[in-house]
KOLMARKOL-298110 format. One record per residue: residue in one letter; x, y, z of N, C-alpha, C in turn. Coordinates in steps of 0.1 Angstrom, whole numbers, always signed. Each point is the difference from the previous one (the first is absolute). Layout:
// residues N
["A", [X, Y, Z], [X, Y, Z], [X, Y, Z]]
...
//
This chain:
// residues 251
["M", [+916, +844, +881], [-5, +2, +7], [+4, +2, +17]]
["K", [-3, +9, +3], [+5, +5, +19], [-13, -6, +9]]
["F", [+3, -12, +8], [-9, -6, +11], [+3, +2, +14]]
["A", [-10, +0, +7], [+4, +4, +15], [-9, -4, +10]]
["A", [-1, -5, +10], [-4, -6, +7], [-5, +3, +13]]
["N", [-13, +6, +2], [-4, +5, +12], [+1, -8, +9]]
["L", [+4, +3, +9], [+4, -6, +13], [-6, -1, +15]]
["S", [-11, +10, +1], [-11, +1, +7], [-15, -7, -2]]
["L", [+8, -11, -13], [-20, -3, -3], [+12, -19, -2]]
["L", [+11, +1, -7], [+6, -9, -6], [+6, -14, +11]]
["W", [-3, -8, +1], [+9, -8, +7], [-4, +0, +17]]
["P", [-18, +4, +0], [-3, +6, +17], [+5, -15, +8]]
["E", [+2, -7, -1], [+6, -11, +9], [+11, +4, +8]]
["L", [+8, +7, -7], [+10, +1, +5], [+6, +14, +5]]
["P", [+9, -4, +13], [+2, +15, +7], [+6, +8, -13]]
["Y", [+0, +12, +3], [+0, +12, -10], [+15, +4, -4]]
["L", [+12, -6, +6], [+13, +2, -2], [+1, -16, -9]]
["D", [-3, -9, -1], [-1, -9, -9], [-9, -1, -13]]
["R", [-3, +10, -3], [-8, -1, -6], [+6, +7, -12]]
["F", [+12, +8, +1], [+10, +2, -7], [+9, -9, -8]]
["D", [+2, -10, +11], [+9, -12, -5], [-10, -8, -12]]
["A", [-15, +0, +6], [-8, -8, -11], [+1, +5, -13]]
["A", [-2, +13, -1], [-8, +8, -13], [+15, -4, -5]]
["S", [+17, +5, +2], [+12, -3, -5], [-3, -16, -5]]
["A", [-5, -10, +6], [+3, -15, -6], [-10, +1, -10]]
["A", [-14, +8, +0], [-5, -4, -12], [+0, +12, -10]]
["G", [+12, +4, -2], [+3, +6, -13], [+1, +15, +0]]
["F", [-7, +5, +8], [-1, +16, +1], [+14, +6, +5]]
["D", [+1, +13, -7], [+11, +9, +7], [-4, +14, +2]]
["A", [-12, +0, +3], [-5, +11, +7], [-15, -1, +8]]
["V", [-2, +7, +11], [-16, -3, +9], [-3, +12, +3]]
["E", [-11, -1, +1], [-5, +13, +8], [-7, -4, +13]]
["V", [-2, +11, +11], [-4, -1, +13], [-11, +9, +2]]
["L", [-11, -2, +6], [-10, +10, +0], [+5, +7, +14]]
["F", [+0, -8, +10], [+4, +14, +13], [+14, -15, +6]]
["P", [+11, +9, -2], [+11, -7, +5], [+4, +8, +11]]
["Y", [-8, +9, +5], [+7, +11, +12], [-2, -10, +12]]
["E", [-4, -11, +5], [+1, -6, +11], [+12, -9, +6]]
["V", [+11, +0, -15], [+12, -9, -2], [+6, +14, +0]]
["A", [+18, -3, +11], [+4, +11, -3], [+6, +3, -15]]
["A", [+2, +6, -8], [+10, +1, -9], [+8, -9, -5]]
["K", [+10, +2, +10], [+13, -6, -2], [-4, -17, +0]]
["E", [-8, -4, +6], [-2, -14, +0], [-8, -5, -17]]
["T", [-10, +10, -8], [-5, -1, -8], [+12, +1, -12]]
["E", [+8, +11, +2], [+10, -3, -5], [+12, -9, -5]]
["R", [+0, -4, +12], [+10, -15, +1], [-8, -6, -4]]
["A", [-11, -6, -2], [-8, -13, -5], [+1, +3, -17]]
["L", [+1, +19, -3], [-1, -2, -16], [+11, -2, -4]]
["T", [+13, +1, +6], [+14, +5, -3], [+2, -21, -1]]
["A", [-2, -6, +10], [+4, -13, -3], [-7, -4, -14]]
["N", [-11, +2, -3], [-7, -10, -11], [+0, +11, -11]]
["G", [+7, +10, -4], [+7, +6, -13], [-18, +7, +0]]
["L", [-8, +7, +8], [-14, +3, -5], [+0, +19, +1]]
["R", [-7, -2, -8], [-6, +17, +1], [-13, +3, +4]]
["L", [+0, +10, +13], [-14, +1, +5], [-7, +14, -11]]
["V", [-7, -3, -9], [-4, +12, -6], [-9, +10, +2]]
["L", [-8, -3, +8], [-14, +5, +6], [-6, -2, +13]]
["I", [+1, +11, +7], [-9, -2, +16], [-11, +7, -1]]
["N", [-12, +1, +9], [-12, +6, +2], [+7, +12, +10]]
["A", [-8, +14, -3], [+2, +5, +15], [-18, +5, +2]]
["P", [-6, +7, +7], [+12, +3, +12], [+0, -15, +12]]
["P", [+12, +6, +7], [+0, -19, +6], [-8, -3, +7]]
["P", [-4, -9, +11], [-9, -6, +5], [-4, +12, +13]]
["N", [-12, +1, +3], [-8, +7, +12], [-4, -11, +10]]
["Y", [+14, +7, +11], [+1, -16, +7], [-16, +6, +12]]
["T", [-2, +9, +0], [-14, +5, +8], [-13, -4, -8]]
["G", [+2, -13, -7], [-14, -3, -6], [-8, +5, -11]]
["G", [+4, +14, -8], [-7, +7, -9], [+9, -3, -13]]
["P", [-13, +0, -10], [+2, +2, -17], [+13, -2, -2]]
["R", [+3, -6, -9], [+12, +0, -11], [-5, +9, -9]]
["G", [+9, +10, -4], [+1, +10, -8], [-9, +11, +4]]
["F", [+4, +12, +0], [-6, +13, +0], [+4, +8, -10]]
["A", [+3, +1, -9], [+4, +10, -9], [-9, +12, -4]]
["A", [-12, -11, -1], [-11, +7, -7], [-4, +11, +12]]
["Q", [+2, -3, +15], [-10, +4, +10], [+7, +18, +2]]
["P", [-9, +4, +0], [+0, +20, +3], [+6, -1, +18]]
["E", [-7, -10, +8], [+7, +2, +14], [+13, -3, +4]]
["A", [+5, -13, -12], [+12, +0, +4], [+13, -3, -8]]
["V", [-4, +15, -3], [+13, +9, -9], [+16, -5, +4]]
["A", [+1, +6, +14], [+7, +0, +8], [+8, -13, +2]]
["R", [-13, -12, +1], [+8, -14, +9], [+5, -4, -16]]
["F", [-8, +4, -11], [+7, -3, -12], [+16, +0, -5]]
["R", [+3, +12, +2], [+12, +7, -2], [+9, -7, +5]]
["S", [-7, +0, +19], [+12, -6, +5], [+2, -14, -4]]
["D", [-5, -7, +2], [+1, -18, -5], [+6, +3, -12]]
["M", [-3, +6, -10], [+8, +1, -17], [+12, +0, +6]]
["R", [+3, +10, +7], [+14, -3, +3], [+9, -9, +6]]
["R", [-7, -5, +7], [+5, -13, +9], [+3, -11, -13]]
["A", [-13, -3, -12], [-2, -11, -6], [+14, +7, -13]]
["F", [+4, +11, -2], [+12, +5, -5], [+11, -8, +6]]
["R", [+4, +2, +8], [+9, -4, +8], [+2, -11, -2]]
["Y", [-10, -9, +7], [+1, -13, -3], [+1, -6, -19]]
["A", [-2, +8, -10], [+1, -7, -12], [+11, +6, +1]]
["Q", [+8, +11, +2], [+11, +1, -9], [+13, -10, +14]]
["A", [-9, -1, +7], [+16, -12, +7], [+2, -12, -3]]
["L", [-10, -3, -8], [-2, -14, -9], [-4, +1, -14]]
["R", [+3, +12, -3], [+6, +4, -16], [-16, -5, -7]]
["V", [-10, +6, +5], [-13, -5, -9], [-5, +12, -8]]
["P", [-3, -8, -14], [-2, +14, -8], [-12, +5, -2]]
["M", [-11, -8, +6], [-16, +4, +0], [-7, -4, +14]]
["I", [-5, +12, +1], [-14, -2, +15], [-13, +3, -7]]
["H", [-6, -6, +5], [-21, -2, -5], [-1, +12, +14]]
["V", [-8, +9, -5], [-3, +7, +10], [-12, -2, +0]]
["M", [-5, -4, +13], [-14, -4, -1], [-9, +13, +9]]
["A", [-13, +3, -13], [-12, +10, +2], [-6, -4, +16]]
["G", [-3, -10, +5], [-11, -1, +8], [-15, +1, -3]]
["E", [-5, +2, +13], [-19, -4, +1], [+0, +16, -2]]
["A", [-6, +7, -9], [-4, +15, -5], [-12, -1, -13]]
["S", [-7, +11, +0], [-6, +5, -10], [-4, +13, -2]]
["G", [-4, +2, -15], [-5, +18, -1], [+14, +4, -8]]
["A", [-2, +19, +1], [+6, +6, -9], [+14, +2, +12]]
["E", [-2, +2, +11], [+11, +4, +7], [+9, -8, +6]]
["A", [-3, -16, -2], [+10, -9, +1], [+12, -3, -14]]
["R", [-12, +6, -13], [+9, -2, -8], [+8, +10, -1]]
["S", [+1, +15, +2], [+6, +10, +4], [+14, -6, +8]]
["T", [-8, -6, +16], [+13, -4, +4], [+9, -11, -5]]
["F", [-6, -7, -4], [+9, -13, -10], [+10, +5, -8]]
["V", [-6, +13, -6], [+8, +8, -12], [+13, +6, +2]]
["D", [-6, +8, +15], [+9, +6, +4], [+15, -9, +6]]
["N", [-8, -7, +8], [+11, -11, +7], [+7, -8, -10]]
["L", [-4, -3, -8], [+10, -4, -15], [+10, +11, -5]]
["C", [-4, +12, +0], [+7, +11, -8], [+11, +0, +15]]
["W", [-3, +4, +9], [+10, -1, +14], [+10, -10, -2]]
["A", [-7, -12, -1], [+6, -10, +3], [+13, -7, -11]]
["A", [-5, +9, -14], [+7, -3, -12], [+13, +12, +1]]
["K", [+1, +9, +7], [+8, +7, -2], [+10, -5, +14]]
["E", [+0, -7, +13], [+1, -3, +7], [+10, -10, +0]]
["A", [-5, -12, -11], [+7, -16, -3], [+14, +3, +1]]
["P", [+6, -7, +4], [+15, +1, -2], [+3, -9, -16]]
["K", [+9, +8, -5], [+4, -4, -16], [-3, -15, -3]]
["G", [-4, -3, -11], [-4, -15, -2], [-10, -9, +5]]
["I", [-9, +8, +5], [-12, -7, +7], [-12, +6, -4]]
["T", [-3, -11, -7], [-14, +2, -6], [-13, +0, +4]]
["L", [-10, +8, +4], [-9, -2, +6], [-11, -5, -11]]
["T", [-12, -12, +9], [-9, -6, -6], [-13, +1, +9]]
["I", [-10, +1, -11], [-14, +0, +9], [-8, -11, -12]]
["E", [-9, -9, +9], [-5, -7, -7], [-14, -2, +7]]
["P", [-11, +3, -13], [-15, -3, +6], [+0, -18, +3]]
["L", [-9, +0, +15], [-3, -9, +4], [-16, -9, +3]]
["N", [-4, -5, -7], [-13, -5, -3], [-7, +1, +13]]
["P", [-18, +7, -1], [-3, +2, +12], [-7, -15, +10]]
["I", [+4, -11, -8], [-5, -10, +9], [+6, -5, +13]]
["A", [+16, +2, -7], [+11, +0, +10], [+2, +10, +8]]
["M", [-1, +11, -5], [+3, +11, +7], [-8, +12, -2]]
["P", [-14, -4, +10], [-13, +10, -1], [+6, +10, +2]]
["G", [-4, +9, -2], [-1, +22, +3], [+16, +0, -5]]
["Y", [+7, -5, -8], [+15, +2, +0], [-3, +13, -13]]
["F", [+11, +9, +2], [-6, +13, -8], [+4, -3, -17]]
["L", [+15, -7, +1], [+1, -2, -16], [-3, -13, -1]]
["N", [-15, -1, -10], [-5, -12, -3], [-2, -2, -16]]
["D", [+4, +5, -6], [-1, +0, -15], [+5, +7, -7]]
["Y", [+5, -8, -14], [+12, +4, -1], [+1, +17, -10]]
["A", [-9, +1, -5], [-4, +15, -6], [+6, +9, +9]]
["L", [-4, -2, +18], [-2, +9, +4], [+16, -1, +1]]
["A", [+7, -15, +4], [+15, +8, +2], [+8, +9, -14]]
["E", [-8, -6, -14], [+9, +10, -9], [-1, +14, +0]]
["A", [-15, +2, +7], [+2, +16, +5], [+8, +7, +8]]
["V", [-4, -8, +11], [+14, +7, +10], [+14, +1, -2]]
["L", [+2, -9, -9], [+14, -3, -6], [+5, +13, -13]]
["S", [-11, -2, -4], [-3, +17, -9], [+6, +13, +11]]
["E", [-10, +0, +10], [-3, +8, +5], [+17, +3, +8]]
["V", [+8, -8, +6], [+12, -2, +4], [+14, +4, -9]]
["A", [-2, -6, -9], [+7, +4, -9], [+15, +0, -3]]
["A", [+1, -13, +14], [+16, -2, +0], [+7, -10, -6]]
["D", [+10, -3, -1], [+6, -12, -11], [+5, -13, +9]]
["N", [-3, +5, +20], [+4, -7, +7], [-8, -8, +6]]
["V", [-13, +3, -6], [-13, -6, +8], [-8, -5, -14]]
["A", [-8, -15, +1], [-1, -7, -11], [-10, -6, +5]]
["L", [-11, -12, -12], [-10, -7, +0], [+7, -15, +6]]
["Q", [-6, -4, +12], [+6, -16, +5], [-14, -6, -5]]
["Y", [+6, -10, -11], [-15, -11, -6], [+0, -11, +8]]
["D", [-12, -8, +6], [-1, -12, +5], [-12, -3, -7]]
["S", [+6, -15, -9], [-13, -6, -4], [-14, -3, +2]]
["Y", [+5, -3, +18], [-11, -4, +7], [-12, +14, +0]]
["H", [+4, +6, +6], [-9, +14, +2], [-4, +4, -13]]
["A", [+9, +1, -10], [-7, +4, -13], [-9, -10, -7]]
["Q", [+3, -7, +1], [-16, -14, +2], [-10, +4, +4]]
["M", [-1, +5, +12], [-13, -1, +12], [-5, +13, -4]]
["I", [+11, +10, -1], [-9, +15, -3], [-6, +0, -10]]
["H", [+9, -3, -13], [-4, -1, -12], [-3, -12, -8]]
["G", [-1, -8, +4], [-3, -11, -6], [+11, -10, -16]]
["D", [+7, +7, +2], [+9, +0, -15], [+13, +5, +7]]
["A", [+11, -12, +3], [+16, +4, +1], [+7, +6, -11]]
["V", [-6, -10, -9], [+10, +8, -11], [-2, +13, -6]]
["A", [-14, -2, -2], [-7, +13, -2], [+11, +16, +4]]
["V", [-3, -1, +15], [+6, +7, +11], [+16, +6, -3]]
["F", [+5, -14, -3], [+13, +3, -5], [+4, +7, -9]]
["D", [-8, -6, -15], [+4, +7, -11], [-3, +16, +4]]
["R", [-11, +1, +8], [-4, +15, -4], [+10, +12, +12]]
["Y", [+5, -10, +8], [+9, +10, +8], [+13, -4, +0]]
["R", [+5, -10, -8], [+15, +0, -2], [+9, +8, +4]]
["A", [-2, +15, -9], [+8, +12, -5], [+6, +4, +18]]
["I", [-12, -3, +9], [+5, +9, +14], [+2, -14, +12]]
["T", [+2, -13, -5], [+0, -12, +9], [+18, +1, -2]]
["R", [+5, -4, +14], [+16, +3, +4], [+1, -17, +6]]
["H", [-10, -6, +5], [+0, -17, +13], [-11, -3, -6]]
["V", [-3, -16, -2], [-6, -11, -6], [-1, -8, +12]]
["Q", [-16, -1, +8], [+2, -15, +7], [-8, -7, -5]]
["L", [-2, -12, +3], [-8, -11, -4], [-7, -7, +12]]
["G", [-15, +2, -3], [-1, -10, +12], [-23, -2, -13]]
["D", [-2, -15, +3], [-11, +1, -3], [-12, +1, +5]]
["S", [-11, +4, -7], [-16, +1, +7], [-7, -11, -5]]
["P", [-8, +2, +11], [-12, +7, +13], [+12, +4, +15]]
["D", [+12, -12, +1], [+6, +0, +16], [+12, +0, -2]]
["R", [+7, +9, -13], [+14, +0, +3], [+10, -15, +0]]
["S", [-3, -9, -6], [+5, -10, -1], [+11, -3, -12]]
["P", [+2, -9, +2], [+15, -4, -10], [-5, +4, -17]]
["P", [+7, +5, -6], [-5, +5, -14], [-3, -14, -9]]
["G", [-8, -2, -6], [-5, -11, -7], [-13, -7, +5]]
["T", [-1, +3, +12], [-14, -6, +13], [-11, +10, -5]]
["G", [-2, +12, -3], [-14, +4, +0], [+0, +9, -9]]
["T", [-4, +10, -2], [-8, +10, -15], [+9, +7, -5]]
["V", [+12, +3, -3], [+5, +9, -2], [+10, -6, -10]]
["D", [-2, +6, -13], [+6, -9, -14], [+18, -1, +3]]
["F", [+7, -6, +2], [+16, +4, +1], [+3, -6, -10]]
["P", [+3, -7, -7], [+1, +0, -15], [-3, +15, -8]]
["A", [-9, +1, -2], [-3, +16, -6], [+11, +12, +5]]
["L", [-3, -2, +16], [+11, +9, +7], [+15, +1, +2]]
["F", [+4, -12, -4], [+15, -4, -3], [+3, +6, -16]]
["A", [-10, -2, -6], [+5, +3, -13], [+0, +18, +0]]
["R", [-9, +6, +7], [-1, +13, -3], [+13, +6, +7]]
["L", [+4, -6, +9], [+12, +7, +7], [+12, -1, -6]]
["K", [+2, -11, -9], [+10, -3, -11], [-3, +6, -12]]
["A", [-10, +3, -6], [-4, +6, -12], [+5, +18, +5]]
["T", [-5, +2, +10], [+1, +15, +7], [+16, +7, +2]]
["G", [+4, -12, +0], [+18, +2, +4], [-1, +6, +15]]
["Y", [-10, -9, +11], [+3, +5, +12], [+11, -2, +6]]
["A", [+8, +7, +8], [+13, -4, +7], [-1, +0, +14]]
["G", [-7, +6, +4], [+2, -5, +16], [-5, -14, +3]]
["Y", [+5, -1, +16], [-6, -14, +7], [-13, +2, +0]]
["V", [-1, -16, +0], [-17, -7, +1], [+4, -7, +11]]
["S", [-11, +1, +7], [+1, -5, +15], [-9, -12, +2]]
["G", [+6, -12, +5], [-16, -9, +9], [-6, +7, +9]]
["E", [-9, +5, +2], [-10, +4, +12], [-7, -10, +2]]
["Y", [-2, -8, +2], [-18, -7, +3], [+8, -11, +16]]
["H", [-15, -9, +1], [-2, -8, +7], [+8, -11, -4]]
["P", [+6, -10, +4], [+6, -13, -8], [-14, -11, +4]]
["G", [-4, -2, +11], [-8, -10, +6], [+7, -12, -3]]
["G", [+11, -3, +1], [+5, -11, -1], [+16, +3, +1]]
["P", [+10, -12, -2], [+14, +6, -1], [+4, +11, -13]]
["T", [+4, +11, +3], [+5, +9, -12], [+4, +0, -9]]
["E", [+10, -12, +2], [+9, -7, -14], [-11, -7, -8]]
["N", [-12, -2, +5], [-14, -8, -14], [-4, +12, -6]]
["T", [+0, +11, +2], [-5, +15, -8], [+7, +6, -6]]
["L", [+15, -5, -3], [+10, +10, -8], [-2, +0, -12]]
["S", [-9, -12, -11], [+0, +6, -11], [+1, +12, -6]]
["W", [-7, +10, +3], [+0, +12, -6], [+13, +6, -2]]
["M", [+9, -3, +8], [+13, +5, -4], [+7, -9, -16]]
["R", [-3, -9, -3], [+0, -3, -12], [-14, +3, -13]]
["P", [-2, +4, +1], [-10, +8, -14], [+1, -3, -13]]
["Q", [-8, -12, -9], [+5, -2, -10], [+1, +12, -8]]
//
């Protein structure tokens, strides 16, 4: 099983670039960063190279420095901006050889939002550089009120409409548990379209094993189904991150 560390959440006490050192020391060979755009790509590249790490996932769009919401792929009035910002994300991903970009839908609702989301994903799938997979991830309405993509069945329907090999599902145990009440059942139901897995416990994105998600059962399903993608820790450690990494050694 391939493990990654989300450096936007883990080792929060350390400066950004020092988190790469910590991840390597903890035994990771891959990391993900939600929004790495505030740091020059070359600085991140140096930190990756120095530690023998691969950056496997970033989010898009880049942060909105004017204070607007993060993500607007489902907002009909923001199509031009979405496409401009995705081009920037593509350039950043290419510079760092990132194979996956999570495309955030943003706050929206209704048929027009759904149509916009599908159209934008179709456009992005065609524009994406070779070797880059776009992912979409349902986010629960408690953590992200008003977020358009708030259900795994909706994600499946959207992916069916987009019908592109380079667009897939990003599964998150925390959100799956919060939305549907059984993260393991959600993984089983949507395994075929899942390209990336993130781990966090419910109800407050705590370390695996501290909440309501049945992680022994989830890891058993990951193994039984032959899942070959990355499994990334994306949670609030609530103390020394090193004390929360037993999930890297599942029984």
